[in-house]
ChimeraX commands (.cxc) that place a marker at each C-alpha (Angstrom):
marker #1 position -10.10,11.24,14.22 radius 0.5
marker #1 position -7.94,7.77,15.58 radius 0.5
marker #1 position -5.72,6.01,13.90 radius 0.5
marker #1 position -4.15,2.47,14.30 radius 0.5
marker #1 position -1.14,0.77,12.72 radius 0.5
marker #1 position -2.33,-2.80,11.17 radius 0.5
marker #1 position -0.03,-5.25,10.64 radius 0.5
marker #1 position -0.41,-8.11,7.96 radius 0.5
marker #1 position 2.52,-10.08,8.63 radius 0.5
marker #1 position 5.65,-9.77,6.41 radius 0.5
marker #1 position 6.73,-11.47,3.12 radius 0.5
marker #1 position 9.61,-11.31,0.23 radius 0.5
marker #1 position 10.61,-9.92,-3.03 radius 0.5
marker #1 position 13.40,-9.85,-5.11 radius 0.5
marker #1 position 15.86,-6.50,-3.77 radius 0.5
marker #1 position 17.13,-6.10,-7.09 radius 0.5
marker #1 position 12.94,-5.65,-8.62 radius 0.5
marker #1 position 12.23,-3.84,-5.71 radius 0.5
marker #1 position 14.87,-1.32,-6.69 radius 0.5
marker #1 position 15.29,-1.52,-10.22 radius 0.5
marker #1 position 18.22,-0.09,-12.18 radius 0.5
marker #1 position 19.80,1.24,-8.45 radius 0.5
marker #1 position 22.76,-1.32,-8.30 radius 0.5
marker #1 position 23.06,-3.95,-5.17 radius 0.5
marker #1 position 25.97,-2.71,-3.44 radius 0.5
marker #1 position 24.01,1.07,-3.06 radius 0.5
marker #1 position 20.36,-1.03,-2.28 radius 0.5
marker #1 position 21.58,-3.66,0.17 radius 0.5
marker #1 position 22.99,-1.15,2.64 radius 0.5
marker #1 position 19.52,-0.42,4.11 radius 0.5
marker #1 position 17.75,-3.68,2.72 radius 0.5
marker #1 position 20.13,-6.84,2.73 radius 0.5
marker #1 position 18.77,-9.51,1.31 radius 0.5
marker #1 position 19.20,-13.38,1.53 radius 0.5
marker #1 position 21.46,-16.06,-0.34 radius 0.5
marker #1 position 18.46,-15.83,-3.10 radius 0.5
marker #1 position 18.39,-12.35,-3.26 radius 0.5
marker #1 position 15.06,-11.61,-1.24 radius 0.5
marker #1 position 14.70,-9.06,1.18 radius 0.5
marker #1 position 11.79,-8.91,3.41 radius 0.5
marker #1 position 9.15,-6.57,3.09 radius 0.5
marker #1 position 5.96,-5.70,5.45 radius 0.5
marker #1 position 2.14,-5.76,4.42 radius 0.5
marker #1 position 1.26,-2.73,7.19 radius 0.5
marker #1 position -2.06,-1.09,6.83 radius 0.5
marker #1 position -3.77,1.71,8.29 radius 0.5
marker #1 position -7.03,1.85,10.29 radius 0.5
marker #1 position -9.09,5.04,10.16 radius 0.5
marker #1 position -11.80,6.06,13.14 radius 0.5
marker #1 position -13.68,8.39,12.19 radius 0.5
marker #1 position -16.68,8.99,13.92 radius 0.5
marker #1 position -18.87,6.07,12.65 radius 0.5
marker #1 position -16.82,5.41,9.96 radius 0.5
marker #1 position -13.71,2.50,10.58 radius 0.5
marker #1 position -11.61,2.83,7.37 radius 0.5
marker #1 position -8.72,0.23,6.61 radius 0.5
marker #1 position -6.38,1.54,3.90 radius 0.5
marker #1 position -5.01,-1.78,2.22 radius 0.5
marker #1 position -5.21,-5.35,3.61 radius 0.5
marker #1 position -2.11,-7.39,2.35 radius 0.5
marker #1 position -1.67,-10.49,0.90 radius 0.5
marker #1 position -4.21,-12.79,2.51 radius 0.5
marker #1 position -4.27,-16.37,3.33 radius 0.5
marker #1 position -6.29,-18.19,0.20 radius 0.5
marker #1 position -3.40,-18.79,-2.37 radius 0.5
marker #1 position -2.23,-22.37,-2.76 radius 0.5
marker #1 position 1.45,-23.12,-1.68 radius 0.5
marker #1 position 3.04,-22.84,-5.34 radius 0.5
marker #1 position 2.01,-19.24,-5.03 radius 0.5
marker #1 position 3.04,-18.82,-1.44 radius 0.5
marker #1 position 6.48,-20.47,-1.87 radius 0.5
marker #1 position 7.42,-17.52,-4.25 radius 0.5
marker #1 position 6.64,-14.97,-1.63 radius 0.5
marker #1 position 7.39,-16.35,1.34 radius 0.5
marker #1 position 5.21,-14.77,3.77 radius 0.5
marker #1 position 6.53,-14.69,7.55 radius 0.5
marker #1 position 5.74,-13.27,10.88 radius 0.5
marker #1 position 3.63,-13.35,14.06 radius 0.5
marker #1 position 1.21,-10.65,12.94 radius 0.5
marker #1 position -1.25,-10.85,10.80 radius 0.5
marker #1 position -4.78,-8.96,10.08 radius 0.5
marker #1 position -7.04,-10.44,12.62 radius 0.5
marker #1 position -4.56,-10.38,15.68 radius 0.5
marker #1 position -3.45,-7.16,14.82 radius 0.5
marker #1 position -7.34,-5.67,14.39 radius 0.5
marker #1 position -8.07,-7.05,17.70 radius 0.5
marker #1 position -5.46,-5.97,19.92 radius 0.5
marker #1 position -6.94,-2.47,18.78 radius 0.5
marker #1 position -10.52,-4.18,19.90 radius 0.5
marker #1 position -11.78,-4.38,16.83 radius 0.5
marker #1 position -12.87,-7.13,14.49 radius 0.5
marker #1 position -13.26,-7.59,10.50 radius 0.5
marker #1 position -16.93,-7.71,11.24 radius 0.5
marker #1 position -16.51,-3.47,12.42 radius 0.5
marker #1 position -14.99,-2.69,9.41 radius 0.5
marker #1 position -17.14,0.11,7.69 radius 0.5
marker #1 position -14.71,0.85,4.56 radius 0.5
marker #1 position -12.13,-0.66,2.80 radius 0.5
marker #1 position -9.85,1.69,0.51 radius 0.5
marker #1 position -7.54,-0.04,-1.61 radius 0.5
marker #1 position -4.49,2.20,-2.91 radius 0.5
marker #1 position -4.28,-0.22,-6.24 radius 0.5
marker #1 position -5.35,-4.13,-6.96 radius 0.5
marker #1 position -1.51,-5.42,-6.78 radius 0.5
marker #1 position -2.09,-8.87,-4.91 radius 0.5
marker #1 position 0.02,-7.37,-1.75 radius 0.5
marker #1 position -2.59,-4.77,-1.02 radius 0.5
marker #1 position -5.83,-6.40,-2.08 radius 0.5
marker #1 position -5.45,-10.17,-1.55 radius 0.5
marker #1 position -6.90,-10.12,2.33 radius 0.5
marker #1 position -10.02,-8.20,0.68 radius 0.5
marker #1 position -11.45,-11.52,-0.31 radius 0.5
marker #1 position -11.79,-15.09,1.16 radius 0.5
marker #1 position -12.83,-18.75,0.81 radius 0.5
marker #1 position -16.84,-18.86,1.31 radius 0.5
marker #1 position -17.55,-21.50,4.07 radius 0.5
marker #1 position -17.53,-24.70,1.30 radius 0.5
marker #1 position -14.26,-23.37,-0.42 radius 0.5
marker #1 position -16.03,-23.44,-3.61 radius 0.5
marker #1 position -16.00,-19.82,-4.24 radius 0.5
marker #1 position -15.13,-16.40,-2.85 radius 0.5
marker #1 position -16.40,-13.48,-0.89 radius 0.5
marker #1 position -15.49,-10.52,0.85 radius 0.5
marker #1 position -13.86,-10.78,3.85 radius 0.5
marker #1 position -15.24,-7.49,5.36 radius 0.5
marker #1 position -19.06,-8.37,5.18 radius 0.5
marker #1 position -20.11,-5.28,6.35 radius 0.5
marker #1 position -17.90,-2.60,4.52 radius 0.5
marker #1 position -18.08,-0.83,1.17 radius 0.5
marker #1 position -14.61,-1.27,-0.76 radius 0.5
marker #1 position -12.97,1.92,-2.91 radius 0.5
marker #1 position -11.34,1.97,-5.84 radius 0.5
marker #1 position -11.33,3.96,-8.84 radius 0.5
marker #1 position -12.61,3.37,-12.61 radius 0.5
marker #1 position -9.28,3.94,-14.16 radius 0.5
marker #1 position -7.52,1.92,-11.70 radius 0.5
marker #1 position -10.14,-1.17,-12.00 radius 0.5
marker #1 position -10.10,-0.91,-15.68 radius 0.5
marker #1 position -6.17,-1.37,-15.40 radius 0.5
marker #1 position -6.70,-4.19,-13.05 radius 0.5
marker #1 position -9.07,-5.95,-14.99 radius 0.5
marker #1 position -7.55,-5.77,-18.31 radius 0.5
marker #1 position -3.88,-6.09,-17.64 radius 0.5
marker #1 position -1.21,-6.06,-19.65 radius 0.5
marker #1 position 1.34,-9.29,-20.10 radius 0.5
marker #1 position 3.93,-7.70,-17.76 radius 0.5
marker #1 position 1.41,-7.17,-14.74 radius 0.5
marker #1 position -0.95,-9.72,-15.26 radius 0.5
marker #1 position 0.49,-11.99,-12.41 radius 0.5
marker #1 position 0.15,-9.01,-10.26 radius 0.5
marker #1 position -3.85,-8.76,-10.57 radius 0.5
marker #1 position -5.40,-12.13,-9.53 radius 0.5
marker #1 position -8.93,-12.53,-10.30 radius 0.5
marker #1 position -9.89,-14.22,-7.15 radius 0.5
marker #1 position -8.79,-11.16,-5.46 radius 0.5
marker #1 position -10.77,-8.55,-7.30 radius 0.5
marker #1 position -13.90,-9.60,-9.34 radius 0.5
marker #1 position -15.69,-11.17,-6.41 radius 0.5
marker #1 position -15.34,-7.30,-4.93 radius 0.5
marker #1 position -17.74,-6.28,-8.07 radius 0.5
marker #1 position -19.89,-9.28,-8.20 radius 0.5
marker #1 position -20.79,-8.90,-4.42 radius 0.5
marker #1 position -22.49,-5.50,-4.70 radius 0.5
marker #1 position -20.32,-4.02,-1.91 radius 0.5
marker #1 position -17.61,-2.21,-4.40 radius 0.5
marker #1 position -17.71,1.76,-5.19 radius 0.5
marker #1 position -15.85,4.10,-7.43 radius 0.5
marker #1 position -13.87,7.26,-6.10 radius 0.5
marker #1 position -13.74,9.97,-8.94 radius 0.5
marker #1 position -10.05,10.33,-10.11 radius 0.5
marker #1 position -9.91,11.67,-13.09 radius 0.5
marker #1 position -7.22,11.46,-15.60 radius 0.5
marker #1 position -6.00,15.31,-14.83 radius 0.5
marker #1 position -6.04,15.07,-11.40 radius 0.5
marker #1 position -3.28,14.86,-8.97 radius 0.5
marker #1 position -4.85,15.70,-5.42 radius 0.5
marker #1 position -8.86,14.02,-5.24 radius 0.5
marker #1 position -11.33,14.54,-2.47 radius 0.5
marker #1 position -11.92,10.60,-1.44 radius 0.5
marker #1 position -15.35,11.55,0.17 radius 0.5
marker #1 position -13.88,9.48,3.28 radius 0.5
marker #1 position -12.56,12.50,4.96 radius 0.5
marker #1 position -9.46,12.49,3.29 radius 0.5
marker #1 position -7.87,13.37,0.52 radius 0.5
marker #1 position -5.66,11.71,-1.64 radius 0.5
marker #1 position -2.65,12.14,-3.80 radius 0.5
marker #1 position -3.42,10.15,-7.61 radius 0.5
marker #1 position -0.07,8.88,-9.06 radius 0.5
marker #1 position 0.52,7.13,-12.11 radius 0.5
marker #1 position 3.77,6.05,-12.82 radius 0.5
marker #1 position 3.58,2.71,-10.81 radius 0.5
marker #1 position 0.69,1.70,-12.28 radius 0.5
marker #1 position -2.79,3.99,-13.52 radius 0.5
marker #1 position -4.42,5.97,-10.81 radius 0.5
marker #1 position -2.78,4.44,-7.67 radius 0.5
marker #1 position -4.31,6.59,-4.51 radius 0.5
marker #1 position -2.00,7.77,-1.73 radius 0.5
marker #1 position -4.50,8.73,1.14 radius 0.5
marker #1 position -3.28,12.47,2.74 radius 0.5
marker #1 position -4.57,12.42,6.53 radius 0.5
marker #1 position -4.87,15.11,8.94 radius 0.5
marker #1 position -3.87,14.01,12.16 radius 0.5
marker #1 position -3.12,15.85,15.48 radius 0.5
marker #1 position -1.87,18.97,13.44 radius 0.5
marker #1 position 0.47,17.05,11.38 radius 0.5
marker #1 position -0.18,15.65,7.84 radius 0.5
marker #1 position 0.46,11.85,7.36 radius 0.5
marker #1 position 0.79,10.34,3.82 radius 0.5
marker #1 position 0.07,6.88,3.12 radius 0.5
marker #1 position 3.17,6.07,0.64 radius 0.5
marker #1 position 1.79,2.69,-0.85 radius 0.5
marker #1 position 4.25,1.86,-3.46 radius 0.5
marker #1 position 5.22,5.47,-4.26 radius 0.5
marker #1 position 7.74,4.95,-1.50 radius 0.5
marker #1 position 8.05,1.35,-0.08 radius 0.5
marker #1 position 10.91,1.91,2.36 radius 0.5
marker #1 position 13.22,4.35,3.38 radius 0.5
marker #1 position 16.01,2.98,1.18 radius 0.5
marker #1 position 13.64,4.25,-1.83 radius 0.5
marker #1 position 14.11,8.02,-0.66 radius 0.5
marker #1 position 16.46,9.23,-2.78 radius 0.5
marker #1 position 14.37,10.07,-6.03 radius 0.5
marker #1 position 15.71,8.04,-8.52 radius 0.5
marker #1 position 15.22,4.70,-6.99 radius 0.5
marker #1 position 12.37,3.83,-8.81 radius 0.5
marker #1 position 11.04,0.20,-8.50 radius 0.5
marker #1 position 11.62,-1.94,-11.20 radius 0.5
marker #1 position 7.50,-2.88,-11.13 radius 0.5
marker #1 position 6.91,0.63,-12.05 radius 0.5
marker #1 position 5.50,0.52,-15.71 radius 0.5
marker #1 position 5.80,4.13,-16.25 radius 0.5
marker #1 position 9.58,5.20,-14.36 radius 0.5
marker #1 position 9.56,8.38,-15.90 radius 0.5
marker #1 position 6.42,9.60,-14.70 radius 0.5
marker #1 position 7.35,7.96,-11.43 radius 0.5
marker #1 position 10.46,10.06,-11.19 radius 0.5
marker #1 position 8.57,13.01,-11.74 radius 0.5
marker #1 position 5.62,12.22,-8.96 radius 0.5
marker #1 position 8.28,11.42,-6.42 radius 0.5
marker #1 position 10.22,14.49,-7.25 radius 0.5
marker #1 position 7.14,16.56,-6.63 radius 0.5
marker #1 position 5.74,14.99,-3.61 radius 0.5
marker #1 position 9.13,14.26,-1.86 radius 0.5
marker #1 position 10.15,18.03,-1.96 radius 0.5
marker #1 position 6.53,18.86,-0.85 radius 0.5
marker #1 position 6.69,16.43,2.04 radius 0.5
marker #1 position 10.13,17.95,2.80 radius 0.5
marker #1 position 8.86,21.48,2.63 radius 0.5
marker #1 position 5.61,21.10,4.49 radius 0.5
marker #1 position 7.16,18.44,7.13 radius 0.5
marker #1 position 4.70,15.47,6.08 radius 0.5
marker #1 position 5.07,12.09,8.07 radius 0.5
marker #1 position 5.16,9.52,5.47 radius 0.5
marker #1 position 3.19,6.09,6.29 radius 0.5
marker #1 position 5.69,2.96,5.05 radius 0.5
marker #1 position 3.79,0.42,3.75 radius 0.5
marker #1 position 6.63,-1.94,2.65 radius 0.5
marker #1 position 9.03,-1.25,5.39 radius 0.5
marker #1 position 9.88,-4.12,7.15 radius 0.5
marker #1 position 12.07,-2.08,9.98 radius 0.5
marker #1 position 10.40,1.50,10.22 radius 0.5
marker #1 position 6.78,3.03,9.97 radius 0.5
marker #1 position 6.83,6.20,9.15 radius 0.5
marker #1 position 9.40,8.86,8.31 radius 0.5
marker #1 position 10.11,12.44,7.68 radius 0.5
marker #1 position 12.22,14.11,4.67 radius 0.5
marker #1 position 14.56,16.89,4.92 radius 0.5
marker #1 position 16.17,18.89,1.90 radius 0.5
marker #1 position 19.91,18.31,1.36 radius 0.5
marker #1 position 22.44,19.46,-1.25 radius 0.5
marker #1 position 21.42,16.00,-3.19 radius 0.5
marker #1 position 17.68,16.81,-2.61 radius 0.5
marker #1 position 15.37,15.14,-0.34 radius 0.5
marker #1 position 16.42,12.72,2.08 radius 0.5
marker #1 position 15.51,11.01,5.38 radius 0.5
marker #1 position 15.42,13.05,8.56 radius 0.5
marker #1 position 13.57,11.14,11.19 radius 0.5
marker #1 position 11.76,7.98,11.72 radius 0.5
marker #1 position 9.12,7.35,14.23 radius 0.5
marker #1 position 6.21,4.97,14.91 radius 0.5
marker #1 position 2.42,6.56,14.28 radius 0.5
marker #1 position 2.10,6.33,18.44 radius 0.5
marker #1 position 4.55,9.10,18.83 radius 0.5
marker #1 position 2.35,11.48,16.81 radius 0.5
marker link #1:1,2 radius 0.2
marker link #1:2,3 radius 0.2
marker link #1:3,4 radius 0.2
marker link #1:4,5 radius 0.2
marker link #1:5,6 radius 0.2
marker link #1:6,7 radius 0.2
marker link #1:7,8 radius 0.2
marker link #1:8,9 radius 0.2
marker link #1:9,10 radius 0.2
marker link #1:10,11 radius 0.2
marker link #1:11,12 radius 0.2
marker link #1:12,13 radius 0.2
marker link #1:13,14 radius 0.2
marker link #1:14,15 radius 0.2
marker link #1:15,16 radius 0.2
marker link #1:16,17 radius 0.2
marker link #1:17,18 radius 0.2
marker link #1:18,19 radius 0.2
marker link #1:19,20 radius 0.2
marker link #1:20,21 radius 0.2
marker link #1:21,22 radius 0.2
marker link #1:22,23 radius 0.2
marker link #1:23,24 radius 0.2
marker link #1:24,25 radius 0.2
marker link #1:25,26 radius 0.2
marker link #1:26,27 radius 0.2
marker link #1:27,28 radius 0.2
marker link #1:28,29 radius 0.2
marker link #1:29,30 radius 0.2
marker link #1:30,31 radius 0.2
marker link #1:31,32 radius 0.2
marker link #1:32,33 radius 0.2
marker link #1:33,34 radius 0.2
marker link #1:34,35 radius 0.2
marker link #1:35,36 radius 0.2
marker link #1:36,37 radius 0.2
marker link #1:37,38 radius 0.2
marker link #1:38,39 radius 0.2
marker link #1:39,40 radius 0.2
marker link #1:40,41 radius 0.2
marker link #1:41,42 radius 0.2
marker link #1:42,43 radius 0.2
marker link #1:43,44 radius 0.2
marker link #1:44,45 radius 0.2
marker link #1:45,46 radius 0.2
marker link #1:46,47 radius 0.2
marker link #1:47,48 radius 0.2
marker link #1:48,49 radius 0.2
marker link #1:49,50 radius 0.2
marker link #1:50,51 radius 0.2
marker link #1:51,52 radius 0.2
marker link #1:52,53 radius 0.2
marker link #1:53,54 radius 0.2
marker link #1:54,55 radius 0.2
marker link #1:55,56 radius 0.2
marker link #1:56,57 radius 0.2
marker link #1:57,58 radius 0.2
marker link #1:58,59 radius 0.2
marker link #1:59,60 radius 0.2
marker link #1:60,61 radius 0.2
marker link #1:61,62 radius 0.2
marker link #1:62,63 radius 0.2
marker link #1:63,64 radius 0.2
marker link #1:64,65 radius 0.2
marker link #1:65,66 radius 0.2
marker link #1:66,67 radius 0.2
marker link #1:67,68 radius 0.2
marker link #1:68,69 radius 0.2
marker link #1:69,70 radius 0.2
marker link #1:70,71 radius 0.2
marker link #1:71,72 radius 0.2
marker link #1:72,73 radius 0.2
marker link #1:73,74 radius 0.2
marker link #1:74,75 radius 0.2
marker link #1:75,76 radius 0.2
marker link #1:76,77 radius 0.2
marker link #1:77,78 radius 0.2
marker link #1:78,79 radius 0.2
marker link #1:79,80 radius 0.2
marker link #1:80,81 radius 0.2
marker link #1:81,82 radius 0.2
marker link #1:82,83 radius 0.2
marker link #1:83,84 radius 0.2
marker link #1:84,85 radius 0.2
marker link #1:85,86 radius 0.2
marker link #1:86,87 radius 0.2
marker link #1:87,88 radius 0.2
marker link #1:88,89 radius 0.2
marker link #1:89,90 radius 0.2
marker link #1:90,91 radius 0.2
marker link #1:91,92 radius 0.2
marker link #1:92,93 radius 0.2
marker link #1:93,94 radius 0.2
marker link #1:94,95 radius 0.2
marker link #1:95,96 radius 0.2
marker link #1:96,97 radius 0.2
marker link #1:97,98 radius 0.2
marker link #1:98,99 radius 0.2
marker link #1:99,100 radius 0.2
marker link #1:100,101 radius 0.2
marker link #1:101,102 radius 0.2
marker link #1:102,103 radius 0.2
marker link #1:103,104 radius 0.2
marker link #1:104,105 radius 0.2
marker link #1:105,106 radius 0.2
marker link #1:106,107 radius 0.2
marker link #1:107,108 radius 0.2
marker link #1:108,109 radius 0.2
marker link #1:109,110 radius 0.2
marker link #1:110,111 radius 0.2
marker link #1:111,112 radius 0.2
marker link #1:112,113 radius 0.2
marker link #1:113,114 radius 0.2
marker link #1:114,115 radius 0.2
marker link #1:115,116 radius 0.2
marker link #1:116,117 radius 0.2
marker link #1:117,118 radius 0.2
marker link #1:118,119 radius 0.2
marker link #1:119,120 radius 0.2
marker link #1:120,121 radius 0.2
marker link #1:121,122 radius 0.2
marker link #1:122,123 radius 0.2
marker link #1:123,124 radius 0.2
marker link #1:124,125 radius 0.2
marker link #1:125,126 radius 0.2
marker link #1:126,127 radius 0.2
marker link #1:127,128 radius 0.2
marker link #1:128,129 radius 0.2
marker link #1:129,130 radius 0.2
marker link #1:130,131 radius 0.2
marker link #1:131,132 radius 0.2
marker link #1:132,133 radius 0.2
marker link #1:133,134 radius 0.2
marker link #1:134,135 radius 0.2
marker link #1:135,136 radius 0.2
marker link #1:136,137 radius 0.2
marker link #1:137,138 radius 0.2
marker link #1:138,139 radius 0.2
marker link #1:139,140 radius 0.2
marker link #1:140,141 radius 0.2
marker link #1:141,142 radius 0.2
marker link #1:142,143 radius 0.2
marker link #1:143,144 radius 0.2
marker link #1:144,145 radius 0.2
marker link #1:145,146 radius 0.2
marker link #1:146,147 radius 0.2
marker link #1:147,148 radius 0.2
marker link #1:148,149 radius 0.2
marker link #1:149,150 radius 0.2
marker link #1:150,151 radius 0.2
marker link #1:151,152 radius 0.2
marker link #1:152,153 radius 0.2
marker link #1:153,154 radius 0.2
marker link #1:154,155 radius 0.2
marker link #1:155,156 radius 0.2
marker link #1:156,157 radius 0.2
marker link #1:157,158 radius 0.2
marker link #1:158,159 radius 0.2
marker link #1:159,160 radius 0.2
marker link #1:160,161 radius 0.2
marker link #1:161,162 radius 0.2
marker link #1:162,163 radius 0.2
marker link #1:163,164 radius 0.2
marker link #1:164,165 radius 0.2
marker link #1:165,166 radius 0.2
marker link #1:166,167 radius 0.2
marker link #1:167,168 radius 0.2
marker link #1:168,169 radius 0.2
marker link #1:169,170 radius 0.2
marker link #1:170,171 radius 0.2
marker link #1:171,172 radius 0.2
marker link #1:172,173 radius 0.2
marker link #1:173,174 radius 0.2
marker link #1:174,175 radius 0.2
marker link #1:175,176 radius 0.2
marker link #1:176,177 radius 0.2
marker link #1:177,178 radius 0.2
marker link #1:178,179 radius 0.2
marker link #1:179,180 radius 0.2
marker link #1:180,181 radius 0.2
marker link #1:181,182 radius 0.2
marker link #1:182,183 radius 0.2
marker link #1:183,184 radius 0.2
marker link #1:184,185 radius 0.2
marker link #1:185,186 radius 0.2
marker link #1:186,187 radius 0.2
marker link #1:187,188 radius 0.2
marker link #1:188,189 radius 0.2
marker link #1:189,190 radius 0.2
marker link #1:190,191 radius 0.2
marker link #1:191,192 radius 0.2
marker link #1:192,193 radius 0.2
marker link #1:193,194 radius 0.2
marker link #1:194,195 radius 0.2
marker link #1:195,196 radius 0.2
marker link #1:196,197 radius 0.2
marker link #1:197,198 radius 0.2
marker link #1:198,199 radius 0.2
marker link #1:199,200 radius 0.2
marker link #1:200,201 radius 0.2
marker link #1:201,202 radius 0.2
marker link #1:202,203 radius 0.2
marker link #1:203,204 radius 0.2
marker link #1:204,205 radius 0.2
marker link #1:205,206 radius 0.2
marker link #1:206,207 radius 0.2
marker link #1:207,208 radius 0.2
marker link #1:208,209 radius 0.2
marker link #1:209,210 radius 0.2
marker link #1:210,211 radius 0.2
marker link #1:211,212 radius 0.2
marker link #1:212,213 radius 0.2
marker link #1:213,214 radius 0.2
marker link #1:214,215 radius 0.2
marker link #1:215,216 radius 0.2
marker link #1:216,217 radius 0.2
marker link #1:217,218 radius 0.2
marker link #1:218,219 radius 0.2
marker link #1:219,220 radius 0.2
marker link #1:220,221 radius 0.2
marker link #1:221,222 radius 0.2
marker link #1:222,223 radius 0.2
marker link #1:223,224 radius 0.2
marker link #1:224,225 radius 0.2
marker link #1:225,226 radius 0.2
marker link #1:226,227 radius 0.2
marker link #1:227,228 radius 0.2
marker link #1:228,229 radius 0.2
marker link #1:229,230 radius 0.2
marker link #1:230,231 radius 0.2
marker link #1:231,232 radius 0.2
marker link #1:232,233 radius 0.2
marker link #1:233,234 radius 0.2
marker link #1:234,235 radius 0.2
marker link #1:235,236 radius 0.2
marker link #1:236,237 radius 0.2
marker link #1:237,238 radius 0.2
marker link #1:238,239 radius 0.2
marker link #1:239,240 radius 0.2
marker link #1:240,241 radius 0.2
marker link #1:241,242 radius 0.2
marker link #1:242,243 radius 0.2
marker link #1:243,244 radius 0.2
marker link #1:244,245 radius 0.2
marker link #1:245,246 radius 0.2
marker link #1:246,247 radius 0.2
marker link #1:247,248 radius 0.2
marker link #1:248,249 radius 0.2
marker link #1:249,250 radius 0.2
marker link #1:250,251 radius 0.2
marker link #1:251,252 radius 0.2
marker link #1:252,253 radius 0.2
marker link #1:253,254 radius 0.2
marker link #1:254,255 radius 0.2
marker link #1:255,256 radius 0.2
marker link #1:256,257 radius 0.2
marker link #1:257,258 radius 0.2
marker link #1:258,259 radius 0.2
marker link #1:259,260 radius 0.2
marker link #1:260,261 radius 0.2
marker link #1:261,262 radius 0.2
marker link #1:262,263 radius 0.2
marker link #1:263,264 radius 0.2
marker link #1:264,265 radius 0.2
marker link #1:265,266 radius 0.2
marker link #1:266,267 radius 0.2
marker link #1:267,268 radius 0.2
marker link #1:268,269 radius 0.2
marker link #1:269,270 radius 0.2
marker link #1:270,271 radius 0.2
marker link #1:271,272 radius 0.2
marker link #1:272,273 radius 0.2
marker link #1:273,274 radius 0.2
marker link #1:274,275 radius 0.2
marker link #1:275,276 radius 0.2
marker link #1:276,277 radius 0.2
marker link #1:277,278 radius 0.2
marker link #1:278,279 radius 0.2
marker link #1:279,280 radius 0.2
marker link #1:280,281 radius 0.2
marker link #1:281,282 radius 0.2
marker link #1:282,283 radius 0.2
marker link #1:283,284 radius 0.2
view
């Protein structure tokens, strides 16, 4: 197995929304904001080369939305999906599987693109199978009013219409599942229903793709739950369980949204799990 970091550029989100009830005086120490209270965030994917399979975990914002949409999120940076894939010797056509942790627009937007005539949509990875799970698919395609703006039909429905979508079994009582792709995943239900966080054994270490369970090192204290989470008290318990396991077992936590830090480890302290080390994937 070989792993590669894939960069999809950066975007901006409101710092208060990203840190929920945590006072700005505390979160701004690690995540400084601009005059509009916006902080930069990465959209960092992981590419897993496992035998004949080439699996992309999440795929960023994409580029098909209109100017008004992008004016809210300020995509920026020189990095892109195609440039990053090319830098490690691959293209979109090489991808065999796209694993979607969940279907919020900053995780799935790059999964779908305009067709040649720009009057419809098609999957961005024409040779890939896309993976979600039925519980989360229902949550995303029948969204509540609070989350409707995060689940865009043009990012989601073309995957089903293409016939390239398949579902992983993530039953309601499962906390850890076998994805069938050569790795397991934690199933967490606080941010949204049935988010999947891949657990990959690599070079003798355990790497966990944290998605929105741990967006950045600034979110490491267990109570630092995002304002976006629909069930914050469930998130609190999930973070407690997984962060303690990560600290005790030495997991490496891959950070999808941290603009400065790629991977961190945790250690136990009197205040609970805290930052131990920051490293890059190439150093594993």
